[in-house]
N, C-alpha and C positions, 0 to 999 in steps of 0.2 A: 548551228553546234557541232565541235570538231570531237571526231570520234577518237582519235587519235590512235587508229589501229595500225597495227605493227609498228608504231613505236615504242621508245622509251620513256616511260614518265615518273613521276613521285607521286605519292599519295600525302595530301595535307587534311590534318585533322584539326581543327577545334575546339576544344570541349568547355564549350561556355555553361554556365550556371544552368538555365531550363534546355537548351538544346546545343545537340552534336554536328558540327557542318563539316562537310569534307568536299574536297576538289581533288583531280588530278594538274598535273603541271607537267609542262613540257619544258626541254633543256632552254630554251628561249625566253620563258617565261607566261608564255601563252598560258592559257587556264580554262578549265572547265569544272565548274559547282557540279556536283553532281548527288547530294544526301543531304538531308535533314532530318534529326531523329530527337524526340526527346530524351535530356538525361536521364531521367527515371531518378532523380535524386530523392525524391520522397520516399525510395526504397530503402537507404542507406549506403554507408560509404563504399560494403563489399559491391552490392549490385549494383552502384556505378562504375564501377573498376570492371565487374564484367561487362556491360553495357558496352563500354568502351572496345575491349578486347573482340567483342560480338560485332561490333558494329566495323571496326577495323579489317576483322578477316572477310566482313560481307562485301566489302567495299571492295580491297583486293580480287576475289572471287568475280565479284561483278566486272572490274577492266580486264580481268585476266578472258572470262570468257568474252569480252567483248573483242580480244586480238589485243591490246595494250597490254606491253610490260613493265609491271610495275620495280624499278627499281630498290624504292626504300620508300620509309614512311616518316612523314616528320608531323610532328604534337606539338600542337599549343595548348599549355592550360591556365587556369586563372588559380592565384592564390600565389603562395610561394615556392618558387621552382629554381631550383638548382639544377641548372642543365649541362653541368663537367658531372656531376654525380647520377645526371638521370634521374632524378629523384623530383616526386612533388612532394616537397616539403610542409605544405600544411596549404588547404583550402577549406574556407569558410563555408561554401555552396555546396562542398561535397561533403565536410566533414573528415576531410584524410588529412592525413600525419605522416610523413614519411613512407609512400606508396612508391617502390620502385618502378613506375612505369616504363620506365624504358626498356629496362630487361623482361618485363612482364610480356610485351607487345613482341618485343624483337624474339622471344619462345613462339608466342603462338603464332606468328607469320613467316619464323624464318627469314628475316628480311631486316638490315639497318636499318635502326632507328632514331632521331636526332629529334629531343624533347627541349622546348621552348616555351616562354613564358608568352600566354596571349597579347598582350600589349606591346610587348616586345617582338612580337612577329608581325603584329599587326603595322610595326614602325618600319619593320624590312620591309613589308608589302610597299608599306608607301615610298619609303626612301629608294627602290630599287623601280618600281615600275607606276607610283600611284603621284599625287602630291607634291612628294618631298623631292622630287629630281630634281638636282641642279643645286641643291641646298647642302654643302658640307653639315653645317651643324642644325638640328631642329629639334623642335620637341611636336610629338604625335600625342596628344590630347583625347582621348575617346571618351565622352561623356553621356554616360547611358545609368544604369542602375548606380552606379558610383562616377566616380572621376580618377582616371588611371594616365600617365604620362610615360612615353621612352622617350628617353636622352638618347637621338641620335647623332652619332659622330665618325664622319666618314663611310657612310653607308650603314653602321655599325652602334647598334645599343649600349649603352654604359652600360653594366649592370650592378659597379659596387664592387666591396669587398665582400657579402654575405649576399648576394644576387638578391638584394630590396630595393635598390636603387628604383626611382621613378613613381614614387608610391604618392603621390599628389593628392592623391582622396586622403588621406590621412596625415597630412599634414593642418596644423590649428588654425583655424580661421578667425571663427569667432568666440573668446576667451569665456569658458562656463558656460556655452553653448548648447545646445544637443546631444544625448549621450551619440556615441557612434558606436558600433560592433567593433571594433578596435579594442575598445575600453579607453580612451580618452573624451570627451569634452568636445564640440563645437569645430571637429572637422569637416574639413571641403566637403566632402560627400552629402554631411547631413546641410550642409546649404544649396549646394550646387546642382547632386545629381538630381536623375529624374524623380522619383519618391519623393523628396525632400520640397521639388517643386509641386508637385499635386498636395504635400502633408500643409502646405503653405497657402494654398487655393484655397482646401477646406477648412483652415483656420478661420482667413478674410472672408468666407463666403457664408450666406447664411443657410445651416443646413436644410433648410425647408424651398430651397431654391431650384433644387433641380439633383438630377444624379451626380456621383463623386465623379470629375475628371482626372484623369489621368496627363502625364507633363504634355505629351503632342497636344490633347484637348487646350492646355493652357500657353501652349504655342499658338496654334490656331486662333484663341479669343483674345488676345494680344495682339495677334497679326490684322485681326477685327477690330480692337480697338475697346475693346470691355474691360472696364476699369481695374476688374479685383487682377485680372489676369498682368495686363499692362505694368500692376504693381508689384505682381509675383517677378514677370519675366527682369524688371527693372531692377530688384533685387538680386535674383539670380547674374545679372549682367555685373551687379557690384560684386559680389563675392568672387567669380572668376577674373573678373579684373585685378582687384587684389591680390588673388593666386599668384596670375600671371607675371604681376610686376616684380612679385622676389626673386619667378624663375629667370624672368628676363635679366634682372640686377646678376644674379649668380651665374647665369652661365653665355650671356650675347649669345639667343639663337638669332639668324637671319629669318627665321620661319616658326610658326606654330599651325601645325595641321589640326585642324579640329575635327574630329570625327565623331560615332558614336549616335546613339536619335536623338538627343540635344545638339550633339556638331553638326546634323546636316541640315540645322535650320533656314542656313542662305542667309542673305542679309537681315534677317530678322536679330540672326544673332552677331553675324560679323561687323556689320555697320556700326552699332551702338557701343562693341567692345571696343572695335577700334580708336573713337573717340574715347571711351575712357581711360585705354592703356595711354594717350597720348596725353590725356591730361596728367595722368599720374605717372610719367616717364619725367624725369629731369634731363641727366645727362647721358642713358639710356640709348641707345638706336632700337626706335619702333620695331619689329620684328615684322614682318609679312604674316596676314594672318590667312590661311588658306581653309578650303572645306577639302575632308579629306577625297580621292576617289573611290574610294573603295567603302562599302555601306558595312555589313556584316559579315562579308567575304574577306575581310583582309586578315585573318586571326590563320585561316586555313589557307590561306595564298602564302603568308608569310613562313605559315609551318611548311610548307610544301619547299620551299628555298631553303629553308633551313635543311632540308634534307639533302637536296643537292649540293649545299655546301658540305654534307657530310660525306658524300661521295666525292667530295673534292677534296676531302681533307682539311676541312675549313672550320670545322665545328666541335666545340669542346664535348660535346654528347655521344660520341663514339664508344662502344665497348670497349 
């Protein structure tokens, strides 16, 4: 494990819905993951902000104690993030609205702070250090509780006019389908996300057959050939293929990098998804389907890379 004693580093923080993760990142992209703490979201939005501030301060203090010089901090947050303004505009996970997270962290820490979006930060990590290396245009698609996307072009995420590009999970996949937290029905996340997979298995299984399963259990059972899990997994593959066809037709990426819990299912996901994409595509060039290099550390690593960009004058989230 690298200690970075006497070296300049940045701190990368990933503010996930259930846990905060942190990493120290050197100038060359080498990294050390140093912490994971519960978000405390059940305590309310103000308490979560306090937890973010305390976690960041404690991480910087520990790095300093070990003889490391922390130059800046990068933060990747879930929800809608305006990176230029340094504001967490909205987060359903934390019930945040218009939280000036960058300024509050900078005031607490006395350091420059870059604020980014968790999925876009993960895309940056994969573009520079992971499976996206060598691909000028690719999609980073983490599939976990929901489905996100970062549209990566030339190593940078396309953010859209209002910092909302890439919300793949909230495009309508099945008209008049299950209600989604965004207010629409039949969104991709209601079909492809982890909770959706587990719920579908419960719907098809006899409740008396045993304990409820989660998405990882469904994947394992499908790999073992269990009939209900195989059907549920196939339905998920169909939904994801339909979703990616639209994205491939619009964006013509050379690769799709799949991450998150579902995205790390290896050939159980990649092989049938590749076949379904090729069956659906006509004039389009099928993209490479790749598993992400980084697991749940991509957000904190990408946040740190954004902090180095900030120091170089190459990130919009400067004060």
